[in-house]
N, CA, C and O atoms as a Tinker XYZ file with bonds, in Angstrom:
   512  protein
     1  N    -14.692000   21.203000   -6.008000    73     2
     2  CA   -14.089000   20.713000   -6.086000    64     1     3
     3  C    -15.001000   18.880000   -6.071000    63     2     4     5
     4  O    -15.615000   18.453000   -5.093000    81     3
     5  N    -14.790000   17.952000   -7.689000    73     3     6
     6  CA   -15.741000   17.341000   -6.789000    64     5     7
     7  C    -15.311000   15.791000   -6.029000    63     6     8     9
     8  O    -14.194000   15.536000   -5.580000    81     7
     9  N    -16.171000   15.120000   -6.024000    73     7    10
    10  CA   -15.408000   13.888000   -5.261000    64     9    11
    11  C    -14.443000   12.932000   -6.272000    63    10    12    13
    12  O    -14.866000   12.432000   -7.314000    81    11
    13  N    -13.277000   12.799000   -5.841000    73    11    14
    14  CA   -12.789000   11.329000   -6.911000    64    13    15
    15  C    -13.700000   10.470000   -7.418000    63    14    16    17
    16  O    -13.388000   10.068000   -8.539000    81    15
    17  N    -15.298000    9.803000   -6.746000    73    15    18
    18  CA   -16.240000    9.453000   -7.800000    64    17    19
    19  C    -17.024000    9.870000   -9.259000    63    18    20    21
    20  O    -17.621000    9.341000  -10.196000    81    19
    21  N    -16.665000   10.962000   -8.854000    73    19    22
    22  CA   -16.999000   11.936000   -9.428000    64    21    23
    23  C    -16.825000   12.199000  -11.721000    63    22    24    25
    24  O    -17.380000   12.496000  -12.779000    81    23
    25  N    -15.133000   11.599000  -10.752000    73    23    26
    26  CA   -14.850000   11.377000  -12.586000    64    25    27
    27  C    -14.259000    9.412000  -12.875000    63    26    28    29
    28  O    -13.403000    8.737000  -12.304000    81    27
    29  N    -15.188000    9.112000  -13.965000    73    27    30
    30  CA   -15.199000    8.157000  -14.235000    64    29    31
    31  C    -13.879000    6.978000  -15.002000    63    30    32    33
    32  O    -13.769000    5.755000  -15.094000    81    31
    33  N    -12.961000    8.316000  -15.484000    73    31    34
    34  CA   -11.830000    8.312000  -16.203000    64    33    35
    35  C    -11.126000    8.183000  -15.396000    63    34    36    37
    36  O    -10.037000    8.524000  -15.857000    81    35
    37  N    -10.937000    7.682000  -13.701000    73    35    38
    38  CA   -10.066000    7.583000  -13.002000    64    37    39
    39  C     -9.511000    5.985000  -13.174000    63    38    40    41
    40  O     -9.926000    5.269000  -14.084000    81    39
    41  N     -8.370000    5.462000  -12.024000    73    39    42
    42  CA    -7.969000    4.448000  -12.065000    64    41    43
    43  C     -7.893000    3.655000  -10.730000    63    42    44    45
    44  O     -8.156000    4.521000   -9.895000    81    43
    45  N     -7.677000    2.474000  -10.054000    73    43    46
    46  CA    -8.238000    2.545000   -8.434000    64    45    47
    47  C     -6.948000    1.665000   -8.185000    63    46    48    49
    48  O     -6.633000    0.663000   -8.826000    81    47
    49  N     -6.178000    2.306000   -6.996000    73    47    50
    50  CA    -4.989000    1.214000   -6.278000    64    49    51
    51  C     -5.674000    0.576000   -5.109000    63    50    52    53
    52  O     -6.124000    1.483000   -4.409000    81    51
    53  N     -5.911000   -0.458000   -4.664000    73    51    54
    54  CA    -6.012000   -1.248000   -4.012000    64    53    55
    55  C     -4.726000   -2.259000   -3.070000    63    54    56    57
    56  O     -4.052000   -3.201000   -3.486000    81    55
    57  N     -4.754000   -1.445000   -1.343000    73    55    58
    58  CA    -3.327000   -2.016000   -0.966000    64    57    59
    59  C     -3.845000   -2.815000   -0.178000    63    58    60    61
    60  O     -4.866000   -2.426000    0.388000    81    59
    61  N     -3.407000   -3.983000    0.084000    73    59    62
    62  CA    -4.365000   -4.832000    1.299000    64    61    63
    63  C     -2.651000   -5.113000    2.234000    63    62    64    65
    64  O     -1.564000   -5.320000    1.696000    81    63
    65  N     -2.922000   -5.029000    3.586000    73    63    66
    66  CA    -2.300000   -4.977000    4.664000    64    65    67
    67  C     -2.377000   -6.400000    5.019000    63    66    68    69
    68  O     -3.458000   -6.658000    5.548000    81    67
    69  N     -1.479000   -7.559000    4.890000    73    67    70
    70  CA    -1.217000   -8.998000    5.788000    64    69    71
    71  C     -0.546000   -9.094000    6.565000    63    70    72    73
    72  O     -0.087000  -10.230000    6.691000    81    71
    73  N     -0.122000   -8.173000    7.427000    73    71    74
    74  CA     0.890000   -7.692000    8.331000    64    73    75
    75  C      0.223000   -7.538000    9.515000    63    74    76    77
    76  O     -0.247000   -6.537000   10.057000    81    75
    77  N      0.273000   -9.144000    9.951000    73    75    78
    78  CA    -0.712000   -9.278000   11.695000    64    77    79
    79  C      0.235000   -8.727000   13.255000    63    78    80    81
    80  O      0.683000   -9.149000   14.321000    81    79
    81  N      0.147000   -7.919000   12.701000    73    79    82
    82  CA     0.532000   -6.650000   13.790000    64    81    83
    83  C     -0.091000   -6.458000   15.329000    63    82    84    85
    84  O     -1.085000   -5.739000   15.430000    81    83
    85  N      0.348000   -6.952000   16.286000    73    83    86
    86  CA    -0.002000   -7.125000   17.617000    64    85    87
    87  C      0.228000   -5.740000   18.381000    63    86    88    89
    88  O      1.432000   -5.840000   18.616000    81    87
    89  N     -0.168000   -4.498000   18.924000    73    87    90
    90  CA     0.374000   -3.717000   19.335000    64    89    91
    91  C      0.165000   -4.693000   21.159000    63    90    92    93
    92  O     -0.702000   -5.453000   21.591000    81    91
    93  N      1.794000   -3.980000   21.901000    73    91    94
    94  CA     1.581000   -4.240000   22.689000    64    93    95
    95  C      1.285000   -2.979000   23.729000    63    94    96    97
    96  O      1.196000   -3.194000   24.937000    81    95
    97  N      1.158000   -1.820000   23.242000    73    95    98
    98  CA     0.145000   -0.579000   24.332000    64    97    99
    99  C     -0.741000   -0.596000   24.816000    63    98   100   101
   100  O     -1.668000   -0.611000   24.006000    81    99
   101  N     -1.079000   -0.605000   25.905000    73    99   102
   102  CA    -2.127000   -0.607000   27.081000    64   101   103
   103  C     -3.098000    0.037000   26.435000    63   102   104   105
   104  O     -3.928000   -0.794000   26.067000    81   103
   105  N     -3.459000    1.351000   26.052000    73   103   106
   106  CA    -4.333000    2.230000   24.878000    64   105   107
   107  C     -3.886000    1.943000   23.739000    63   106   108   109
   108  O     -2.745000    1.743000   23.324000    81   107
   109  N     -5.055000    1.940000   23.184000    73   107   110
   110  CA    -5.137000    1.393000   21.990000    64   109   111
   111  C     -4.419000    2.749000   21.004000    63   110   112   113
   112  O     -4.435000    3.980000   21.013000    81   111
   113  N     -4.047000    2.065000   20.508000    73   111   114
   114  CA    -3.083000    3.659000   19.173000    64   113   115
   115  C     -3.917000    3.399000   18.156000    63   114   116   117
   116  O     -4.489000    2.423000   17.670000    81   115
   117  N     -3.775000    5.074000   17.894000    73   115   118
   118  CA    -4.482000    5.207000   16.399000    64   117   119
   119  C     -4.253000    4.124000   15.264000    63   118   120   121
   120  O     -3.205000    3.594000   14.896000    81   119
   121  N     -5.548000    3.959000   14.824000    73   119   122
   122  CA    -5.232000    3.101000   13.643000    64   121   123
   123  C     -4.089000    3.654000   12.566000    63   122   124   125
   124  O     -3.375000    2.775000   12.083000    81   123
   125  N     -3.893000    4.751000   12.227000    73   123   126
   126  CA    -3.051000    5.021000   11.426000    64   125   127
   127  C     -1.407000    5.184000   11.672000    63   126   128   129
   128  O     -0.567000    5.242000   10.774000    81   127
   129  N     -1.157000    5.243000   13.095000    73   127   130
   130  CA     0.208000    4.852000   13.344000    64   129   131
   131  C      1.134000    3.921000   13.064000    63   130   132   133
   132  O      0.660000    3.044000   12.342000    81   131
   133  N      2.281000    3.751000   13.347000    73   131   134
   134  CA     3.434000    3.046000   13.102000    64   133   135
   135  C      2.791000    1.832000   14.498000    63   134   136   137
   136  O      2.545000    0.636000   14.342000    81   135
   137  N      2.679000    2.520000   15.592000    73   135   138
   138  CA     2.289000    1.798000   16.630000    64   137   139
   139  C      1.238000    0.649000   16.565000    63   138   140   141
   140  O      1.085000   -0.345000   17.275000    81   139
   141  N      0.649000    1.056000   15.614000    73   139   142
   142  CA    -0.587000   -0.304000   14.970000    64   141   143
   143  C     -0.208000   -1.171000   13.940000    63   142   144   145
   144  O     -1.047000   -1.944000   13.478000    81   143
   145  N      1.176000   -1.146000   13.427000    73   143   146
   146  CA     1.485000   -1.248000   12.063000    64   145   147
   147  C      0.709000   -1.056000   11.301000    63   146   148   149
   148  O      0.263000   -2.027000   10.690000    81   147
   149  N      0.329000   -0.032000   11.076000    73   147   150
   150  CA     0.004000    1.123000    9.919000    64   149   151
   151  C      1.072000    1.205000    8.515000    63   150   152   153
   152  O      2.008000    1.920000    8.871000    81   151
   153  N      1.208000    0.928000    7.628000    73   151   154
   154  CA     1.950000    1.576000    6.334000    64   153   155
   155  C      1.051000    2.285000    5.806000    63   154   156   157
   156  O     -0.156000    2.322000    5.567000    81   155
   157  N      2.591000    3.185000    5.624000    73   155   158
   158  CA     1.707000    4.335000    4.913000    64   157   159
   159  C      2.547000    4.251000    3.372000    63   158   160   161
   160  O      3.756000    4.199000    3.148000    81   159
   161  N      1.042000    4.265000    2.170000    73   159   162
   162  CA     1.239000    4.243000    1.174000    64   161   163
   163  C      1.847000    5.311000    0.439000    63   162   164   165
   164  O      1.637000    6.507000    0.638000    81   163
   165  N      2.862000    4.658000   -0.702000    73   163   166
   166  CA     3.448000    6.676000   -1.432000    64   165   167
   167  C      2.963000    5.775000   -2.918000    63   166   168   169
   168  O      2.904000    4.556000   -3.084000    81   167
   169  N      2.639000    6.975000   -3.939000    73   167   170
   170  CA     2.445000    6.845000   -5.272000    64   169   171
   171  C      2.624000    7.982000   -5.985000    63   170   172   173
   172  O      2.018000    9.053000   -5.943000    81   171
   173  N      3.925000    7.454000   -6.928000    73   171   174
   174  CA     4.323000    8.461000   -7.471000    64   173   175
   175  C      5.013000    9.363000   -6.305000    63   174   176   177
   176  O      4.886000   10.580000   -6.438000    81   175
   177  N      5.689000    8.913000   -5.241000    73   175   178
   178  CA     6.249000    9.789000   -4.050000    64   177   179
   179  C      5.199000   10.605000   -3.174000    63   178   180   181
   180  O      5.614000   11.419000   -2.348000    81   179
   181  N      4.074000   10.423000   -3.326000    73   179   182
   182  CA     3.051000   11.196000   -2.316000    64   181   183
   183  C      2.666000   10.376000   -1.545000    63   182   184   185
   184  O      2.778000    9.217000   -1.945000    81   183
   185  N      2.091000   10.570000   -0.215000    73   183   186
   186  CA     1.343000    9.326000    0.413000    64   185   187
   187  C      0.309000    9.606000   -0.127000    63   186   188   189
   188  O     -0.014000   10.711000   -0.563000    81   187
   189  N     -0.464000    8.353000   -0.145000    73   187   190
   190  CA    -1.958000    8.510000   -0.295000    64   189   191
   191  C     -3.334000    7.558000    0.375000    63   190   192   193
   192  O     -4.379000    7.092000   -0.078000    81   191
   193  N     -2.649000    7.591000    1.685000    73   191   194
   194  CA    -3.206000    7.183000    2.897000    64   193   195
   195  C     -2.401000    5.965000    3.751000    63   194   196   197
   196  O     -1.205000    5.750000    3.553000    81   195
   197  N     -2.923000    5.463000    4.384000    73   195   198
   198  CA    -2.359000    4.865000    5.386000    64   197   199
   199  C     -3.490000    3.570000    5.276000    63   198   200   201
   200  O     -4.664000    3.778000    4.968000    81   199
   201  N     -2.796000    1.834000    5.658000    73   199   202
   202  CA    -3.603000    0.978000    5.475000    64   201   203
   203  C     -3.405000    0.867000    6.483000    63   202   204   205
   204  O     -2.375000    1.532000    6.588000    81   203
   205  N     -3.766000    0.237000    8.088000    73   203   206
   206  CA    -3.742000    0.122000    9.051000    64   205   207
   207  C     -3.558000   -2.362000    8.679000    63   206   208   209
   208  O     -3.925000   -3.179000    7.834000    81   207
   209  N     -3.041000   -2.351000    9.559000    73   207   210
   210  CA    -2.395000   -4.182000    9.890000    64   209   211
   211  C     -3.711000   -4.845000    9.407000    63   210   212   213
   212  O     -4.721000   -4.150000    9.512000    81   211
   213  N     -3.823000   -5.928000    8.959000    73   211   214
   214  CA    -5.100000   -6.589000    8.385000    64   213   215
   215  C     -6.334000   -5.601000    7.172000    63   214   216   217
   216  O     -7.320000   -6.051000    6.588000    81   215
   217  N     -5.969000   -4.691000    7.155000    73   215   218
   218  CA    -7.250000   -3.790000    6.648000    64   217   219
   219  C     -6.617000   -4.071000    4.982000    63   218   220   221
   220  O     -5.982000   -5.041000    4.569000    81   219
   221  N     -7.126000   -2.654000    4.146000    73   219   222
   222  CA    -7.317000   -2.399000    2.678000    64   221   223
   223  C     -7.767000   -0.687000    3.100000    63   222   224   225
   224  O     -8.469000   -0.034000    3.873000    81   223
   225  N     -6.564000   -0.523000    1.705000    73   223   226
   226  CA    -6.450000    1.023000    1.331000    64   225   227
   227  C     -7.243000    0.746000   -0.226000    63   226   228   229
   228  O     -7.194000   -0.161000   -1.058000    81   227
   229  N     -7.788000    1.706000   -0.141000    73   227   230
   230  CA    -8.546000    1.896000   -2.101000    64   229   231
   231  C     -8.488000    3.093000   -2.431000    63   230   232   233
   232  O     -9.182000    3.961000   -1.901000    81   231
   233  N     -7.686000    3.296000   -3.316000    73   231   234
   234  CA    -7.565000    5.359000   -3.798000    64   233   235
   235  C     -7.208000    5.408000   -5.292000    63   234   236   237
   236  O     -6.167000    5.101000   -5.872000    81   235
   237  N     -9.015000    6.146000   -5.987000    73   235   238
   238  CA    -8.637000    6.481000   -7.049000    64   237   239
   239  C     -7.152000    7.295000   -7.763000    63   238   240   241
   240  O     -6.756000    8.088000   -6.909000    81   239
   241  N     -6.500000    7.332000   -8.658000    73   239   242
   242  CA    -5.503000    7.822000   -9.393000    64   241   243
   243  C     -5.542000    7.758000  -10.833000    63   242   244   245
   244  O     -5.542000    6.653000  -11.376000    81   243
   245  N     -5.575000    8.820000  -11.512000    73   243   246
   246  CA    -5.074000    8.651000  -13.335000    64   245   247
   247  C     -5.039000    8.213000  -13.597000    63   246   248   249
   248  O     -5.022000    7.410000  -12.664000    81   247
   249  N     -4.940000    7.326000  -14.958000    73   247   250
   250  CA    -4.200000    6.810000  -15.757000    64   249   251
   251  C     -2.848000    6.516000  -15.782000    63   250   252   253
   252  O     -2.107000    7.196000  -15.072000    81   251
   253  N     -2.335000    5.528000  -16.545000    73   251   254
   254  CA    -0.772000    6.247000  -16.910000    64   253   255
   255  C      0.084000    4.999000  -15.852000    63   254   256   257
   256  O     -0.283000    4.074000  -15.128000    81   255
   257  N      1.395000    5.607000  -16.262000    73   255   258
   258  CA     2.333000    5.026000  -15.509000    64   257   259
   259  C      2.579000    5.455000  -14.029000    63   258   260   261
   260  O      2.772000    6.661000  -13.876000    81   259
   261  N      2.604000    4.674000  -12.919000    73   259   262
   262  CA     3.101000    5.125000  -11.814000    64   261   263
   263  C      4.081000    4.308000  -10.725000    63   262   264   265
   264  O      4.550000    3.175000  -10.835000    81   263
   265  N      4.154000    4.787000  -10.187000    73   263   266
   266  CA     5.501000    4.425000   -8.548000    64   265   267
   267  C      4.517000    3.920000   -7.639000    63   266   268   269
   268  O      3.471000    4.551000   -7.487000    81   267
   269  N      4.762000    2.697000   -6.924000    73   267   270
   270  CA     4.223000    2.879000   -5.384000    64   269   271
   271  C      5.184000    1.794000   -4.458000    63   270   272   273
   272  O      5.642000    0.670000   -4.662000    81   271
   273  N      5.224000    2.759000   -3.345000    73   271   274
   274  CA     6.080000    1.978000   -1.895000    64   273   275
   275  C      5.683000    2.008000   -1.004000    63   274   276   277
   276  O      4.779000    2.838000   -1.094000    81   275
   277  N      5.723000    1.494000    0.321000    73   275   278
   278  CA     5.334000    1.541000    1.606000    64   277   279
   279  C      6.264000    1.750000    2.114000    63   278   280   281
   280  O      7.394000    1.578000    1.658000    81   279
   281  N      5.863000    2.308000    3.531000    73   279   282
   282  CA     6.583000    2.674000    4.472000    64   281   283
   283  C      5.687000    2.117000    5.901000    63   282   284   285
   284  O      4.485000    1.855000    5.859000    81   283
   285  N      6.429000    2.019000    6.975000    73   283   286
   286  CA     6.793000    1.481000    8.257000    64   285   287
   287  C      7.331000    1.762000    9.238000    63   286   288   289
   288  O      7.815000    0.829000    9.879000    81   287
   289  N      7.478000    3.222000    9.789000    73   287   290
   290  CA     8.822000    3.598000   10.692000    64   289   291
   291  C      9.954000    3.934000    9.530000    63   290   292   293
   292  O      9.631000    4.555000    8.517000    81   291
   293  N     11.564000    3.387000    9.803000    73   291   294
   294  CA    11.858000    3.497000    9.026000    64   293   295
   295  C     11.926000    2.102000    7.919000    63   294   296   297
   296  O     13.032000    2.181000    7.383000    81   295
   297  N     11.560000    1.500000    7.654000    73   295   298
   298  CA    11.296000    0.267000    7.099000    64   297   299
   299  C     10.542000    0.965000    5.538000    63   298   300   301
   300  O      9.621000    1.778000    5.475000    81   299
   301  N     11.242000    0.370000    4.488000    73   299   302
   302  CA    10.640000    0.882000    3.083000    64   301   303
   303  C     10.210000   -0.828000    2.683000    63   302   304   305
   304  O     10.198000   -1.841000    3.382000    81   303
   305  N      9.929000   -0.622000    1.451000    73   303   306
   306  CA     9.890000   -2.044000    0.669000    64   305   307
   307  C     10.281000   -1.273000   -0.607000    63   306   308   309
   308  O     10.390000   -0.057000   -0.767000    81   307
   309  N     10.469000   -2.321000   -1.502000    73   307   310
   310  CA    11.487000   -1.114000   -2.570000    64   309   311
   311  C     10.235000   -0.770000   -3.182000    63   310   312   313
   312  O      9.087000   -1.046000   -2.832000    81   311
   313  N     10.838000    0.140000   -4.545000    73   311   314
   314  CA     9.521000    0.868000   -5.231000    64   313   315
   315  C      8.909000    0.202000   -6.414000    63   314   316   317
   316  O      9.745000    0.412000   -7.293000    81   315
   317  N      8.196000   -0.298000   -6.806000    73   315   318
   318  CA     7.464000   -0.884000   -8.411000    64   317   319
   319  C      6.666000    0.612000   -8.897000    63   318   320   321
   320  O      6.375000    1.736000   -8.487000    81   319
   321  N      6.560000   -0.328000  -10.121000    73   319   322
   322  CA     5.913000    0.703000  -10.833000    64   321   323
   323  C      4.966000    0.186000  -11.244000    63   322   324   325
   324  O      4.721000   -0.932000  -10.790000    81   323
   325  N      4.170000    0.687000  -12.123000    73   323   326
   326  CA     3.102000   -0.217000  -12.662000    64   325   327
   327  C      2.214000    0.715000  -13.389000    63   326   328   329
   328  O      2.081000    1.852000  -12.938000    81   327
   329  N      1.295000    0.191000  -14.979000    73   327   330
   330  CA     0.534000    1.311000  -15.387000    64   329   331
   331  C     -0.807000    0.486000  -15.025000    63   330   332   333
   332  O     -1.289000   -0.613000  -14.751000    81   331
   333  N     -0.986000    1.544000  -15.188000    73   331   334
   334  CA    -2.939000    1.400000  -15.272000    64   333   335
   335  C     -4.004000    2.452000  -16.370000    63   334   336   337
   336  O     -4.037000    3.682000  -16.408000    81   335
   337  N     -4.740000    1.532000  -17.126000    73   335   338
   338  CA    -5.633000    2.411000  -18.028000    64   337   339
   339  C     -7.233000    3.176000  -17.581000    63   338   340   341
   340  O     -7.853000    2.593000  -16.691000    81   339
   341  N     -7.705000    4.115000  -18.031000    73   339   342
   342  CA    -8.655000    4.788000  -17.060000    64   341   343
   343  C     -9.388000    3.317000  -17.279000    63   342   344   345
   344  O     -9.281000    2.537000  -18.224000    81   343
   345  N    -10.366000    3.197000  -15.763000    73   343   346
   346  CA   -11.067000    2.032000  -14.792000    64   345   347
   347  C    -10.624000    1.070000  -14.842000    63   346   348   349
   348  O    -11.320000    0.109000  -14.513000    81   347
   349  N     -8.979000    0.819000  -15.365000    73   347   350
   350  CA    -8.355000   -0.521000  -14.214000    64   349   351
   351  C     -8.532000   -0.388000  -13.055000    63   350   352   353
   352  O     -8.977000    0.669000  -12.606000    81   351
   353  N     -8.312000   -1.140000  -12.499000    73   351   354
   354  CA    -7.710000   -1.660000  -10.570000    64   353   355
   355  C     -6.673000   -2.219000  -10.060000    63   354   356   357
   356  O     -6.849000   -3.427000   -9.900000    81   355
   357  N     -5.307000   -1.711000   -9.624000    73   355   358
   358  CA    -4.328000   -2.337000   -9.733000    64   357   359
   359  C     -3.771000   -3.224000   -7.521000    63   358   360   361
   360  O     -3.459000   -2.780000   -6.416000    81   359
   361  N     -3.897000   -3.959000   -7.888000    73   359   362
   362  CA    -4.063000   -4.746000   -5.906000    64   361   363
   363  C     -2.922000   -5.149000   -5.621000    63   362   364   365
   364  O     -2.256000   -5.967000   -6.256000    81   363
   365  N     -2.788000   -4.887000   -5.161000    73   363   366
   366  CA    -1.083000   -4.621000   -4.075000    64   365   367
   367  C     -1.090000   -5.128000   -2.425000    63   366   368   369
   368  O     -1.892000   -4.585000   -1.664000    81   367
   369  N     -0.127000   -6.232000   -1.893000    73   367   370
   370  CA     0.061000   -6.703000   -0.871000    64   369   371
   371  C      1.172000   -6.254000    0.103000    63   370   372   373
   372  O      2.342000   -6.440000   -0.230000    81   371
   373  N      0.907000   -5.726000    1.180000    73   371   374
   374  CA     2.088000   -5.176000    1.343000    64   373   375
   375  C      2.126000   -5.738000    3.336000    63   374   376   377
   376  O      1.279000   -5.726000    4.229000    81   375
   377  N      3.429000   -6.115000    3.265000    73   375   378
   378  CA     3.880000   -6.940000    4.705000    64   377   379
   379  C      4.960000   -7.101000    5.187000    63   378   380   381
   380  O      5.865000   -6.608000    4.513000    81   379
   381  N      5.378000   -7.791000    6.449000    73   379   382
   382  CA     7.018000   -7.636000    6.581000    64   381   383
   383  C      6.575000   -9.566000    7.303000    63   382   384   385
   384  O      6.193000   -9.925000    8.416000    81   383
   385  N      6.834000  -10.248000    6.203000    73   383   386
   386  CA     7.111000  -11.325000    6.413000    64   385   387
   387  C      7.893000  -11.575000    7.935000    63   386   388   389
   388  O      8.747000  -10.822000    8.403000    81   387
   389  N      7.251000  -13.121000    8.723000    73   387   390
   390  CA     7.757000  -13.041000    9.861000    64   389   391
   391  C      8.552000  -14.156000    9.790000    63   390   392   393
   392  O      8.045000  -15.262000    9.980000    81   391
   393  N     10.204000  -13.990000    9.445000    73   391   394
   394  CA    10.981000  -15.052000    8.883000    64   393   395
   395  C     12.440000  -14.830000    9.439000    63   394   396   397
   396  O     12.714000  -13.633000    9.533000    81   395
   397  N     13.206000  -15.489000    9.739000    73   395   398
   398  CA    14.504000  -15.155000   10.352000    64   397   399
   399  C     15.159000  -14.992000    9.404000    63   398   400   401
   400  O     16.317000  -15.179000    9.779000    81   399
   401  N     15.150000  -14.596000    7.698000    73   399   402
   402  CA    15.790000  -13.475000    7.262000    64   401   403
   403  C     14.963000  -12.320000    7.069000    63   402   404   405
   404  O     15.410000  -11.353000    6.452000    81   403
   405  N     13.756000  -12.326000    7.554000    73   403   406
   406  CA    13.548000  -10.898000    7.595000    64   405   407
   407  C     13.975000  -10.504000    9.003000    63   406   408   409
   408  O     14.590000   -9.438000    8.971000    81   407
   409  N     13.867000  -10.948000   10.076000    73   407   410
   410  CA    14.830000  -10.557000   10.589000    64   409   411
   411  C     15.877000   -9.770000   10.865000    63   410   412   413
   412  O     15.950000   -8.786000   11.601000    81   411
   413  N     17.091000  -10.574000    9.860000    73   411   414
   414  CA    18.027000   -9.867000    9.264000    64   413   415
   415  C     18.047000   -8.538000    8.728000    63   414   416   417
   416  O     18.442000   -7.389000    8.929000    81   415
   417  N     17.377000   -9.333000    7.890000    73   415   418
   418  CA    17.200000   -8.135000    6.579000    64   417   419
   419  C     16.435000   -6.786000    7.818000    63   418   420   421
   420  O     16.856000   -5.655000    7.575000    81   419
   421  N     15.604000   -6.858000    8.804000    73   419   422
   422  CA    15.456000   -5.487000   10.005000    64   421   423
   423  C     16.616000   -5.079000    9.692000    63   422   424   425
   424  O     17.019000   -4.304000    8.825000    81   423
   425  N     17.240000   -5.831000   10.688000    73   423   426
   426  CA    18.887000   -5.253000   11.247000    64   425   427
   427  C     19.614000   -4.479000   10.244000    63   426   428   429
   428  O     20.469000   -3.637000   10.515000    81   427
   429  N     19.273000   -4.771000    9.197000    73   427   430
   430  CA    21.343000   -4.750000    7.826000    64   429   431
   431  C     20.083000   -4.037000    6.492000    63   430   432   433
   432  O     20.285000   -2.847000    6.251000    81   431
   433  N     19.098000   -4.583000    5.832000    73   431   434
   434  CA    19.220000   -3.286000    5.027000    64   433   435
   435  C     17.287000   -2.793000    5.446000    63   434   436   437
   436  O     16.440000   -3.211000    4.657000    81   435
   437  N     16.886000   -2.063000    6.497000    73   435   438
   438  CA    15.406000   -1.721000    6.240000    64   437   439
   439  C     15.210000   -0.779000    5.230000    63   438   440   441
   440  O     14.497000    0.133000    5.650000    81   439
   441  N     15.523000   -0.638000    4.166000    73   439   442
   442  CA    15.031000    0.174000    3.269000    64   441   443
   443  C     14.247000   -1.452000    2.771000    63   442   444   445
   444  O     13.029000   -1.520000    2.936000    81   443
   445  N     14.794000   -2.377000    2.332000    73   443   446
   446  CA    14.415000   -3.096000    1.848000    64   445   447
   447  C     13.414000   -4.257000    1.941000    63   446   448   449
   448  O     13.042000   -5.119000    1.145000    81   447
   449  N     12.965000   -3.791000    3.890000    73   447   450
   450  CA    12.838000   -5.069000    4.434000    64   449   451
   451  C     10.762000   -5.547000    4.792000    63   450   452   453
   452  O     10.050000   -6.163000    5.586000    81   451
   453  N     10.689000   -4.657000    3.460000    73   451   454
   454  CA     9.138000   -4.670000    3.658000    64   453   455
   455  C      8.635000   -5.402000    2.280000    63   454   456   457
   456  O      9.176000   -5.188000    1.195000    81   455
   457  N      7.631000   -6.214000    2.448000    73   455   458
   458  CA     7.277000   -6.902000    1.163000    64   457   459
   459  C      6.112000   -6.261000    0.247000    63   458   460   461
   460  O      5.040000   -6.264000    0.852000    81   459
   461  N      6.052000   -5.834000   -0.763000    73   459   462
   462  CA     5.675000   -5.138000   -1.669000    64   461   463
   463  C      5.142000   -5.760000   -2.955000    63   462   464   465
   464  O      5.934000   -5.704000   -3.896000    81   463
   465  N      3.624000   -6.509000   -3.264000    73   463   466
   466  CA     3.602000   -6.898000   -4.636000    64   465   467
   467  C      2.636000   -6.872000   -5.169000    63   466   468   469
   468  O      1.492000   -6.879000   -4.716000    81   467
   469  N      3.042000   -6.835000   -6.306000    73   467   470
   470  CA     1.106000   -6.271000   -7.215000    64   469   471
   471  C      0.544000   -8.171000   -7.189000    63   470   472   473
   472  O      1.242000   -9.121000   -7.541000    81   471
   473  N     -0.177000   -8.198000   -6.923000    73   471   474
   474  CA    -1.320000   -9.145000   -7.274000    64   473   475
   475  C     -2.629000   -9.195000   -8.508000    63   474   476   477
   476  O     -3.079000  -10.258000   -8.936000    81   475
   477  N     -3.033000   -8.040000   -8.886000    73   475   478
   478  CA    -3.651000   -8.532000  -10.383000    64   477   479
   479  C     -3.534000   -7.022000  -10.828000    63   478   480   481
   480  O     -3.140000   -6.266000   -9.940000    81   479
   481  N     -3.909000   -6.263000  -12.482000    73   479   482
   482  CA    -4.260000   -5.487000  -12.789000    64   481   483
   483  C     -5.730000   -5.932000  -13.480000    63   482   484   485
   484  O     -5.956000   -6.938000  -14.153000    81   483
   485  N     -6.587000   -4.936000  -13.124000    73   483   486
   486  CA    -7.496000   -5.756000  -13.654000    64   485   487
   487  C     -8.452000   -4.916000  -14.423000    63   486   488   489
   488  O     -7.736000   -3.915000  -14.407000    81   487
   489  N     -9.538000   -4.516000  -15.105000    73   487   490
   490  CA   -10.440000   -3.809000  -16.063000    64   489   491
   491  C    -11.333000   -4.088000  -15.741000    63   490   492   493
   492  O    -11.662000   -5.261000  -15.920000    81   491
   493  N    -12.351000   -3.059000  -14.999000    73   491   494
   494  CA   -13.316000   -2.159000  -14.511000    64   493   495
   495  C    -14.256000   -2.001000  -15.018000    63   494   496   497
   496  O    -15.442000   -2.114000  -14.707000    81   495
   497  N    -13.427000   -1.560000  -16.338000    73   495   498
   498  CA   -14.891000   -0.599000  -17.202000    64   497   499
   499  C    -16.080000   -1.423000  -18.052000    63   498   500   501
   500  O    -15.850000   -2.556000  -18.473000    81   499
   501  N    -17.331000   -0.779000  -18.262000    73   499   502
   502  CA   -18.173000   -1.101000  -18.670000    64   501   503
   503  C    -18.089000   -2.005000  -20.383000    63   502   504   505
   504  O    -17.874000   -1.571000  -21.514000    81   503
   505  N    -18.397000   -3.523000  -19.806000    73   503   506
   506  CA   -18.052000   -4.233000  -21.397000    64   505   507
   507  C    -19.198000   -3.964000  -22.356000    63   506   508   509
   508  O    -20.309000   -4.229000  -21.897000    81   507
   509  N    -19.155000   -3.535000  -23.481000    73   507   510
   510  CA   -19.874000   -3.243000  -24.315000    64   509   511
   511  C    -20.935000   -4.023000  -24.812000    63   510   512
   512  O    -21.645000   -3.593000  -25.721000    81   511
């Protein structure tokens, strides 16, 4: 089976973590662990990988309608819908805002405490 880059008709999802998480552990945790502040990203209900704190995850997916959600431990974001054509790219930002309201949401509504927002959809195809 070929690499994902061998299929030019795919679209791209980019997830940027703006979560400035600082681990309080003596040993540096695995970057994919929740102890390192890594969000697990789900597209269409399937995990596409982890985005560590202040880093970026890029994944190729098929064109069409999709849903995306982020999870960190038992905290989740709302599910967002988006649509991509061949060669297009969608960029999302994920974080847990550090506000008093967020602290309350973490306690009362853990399933909606992560902020996941789309920032842009752009065509990366070749121009004629």
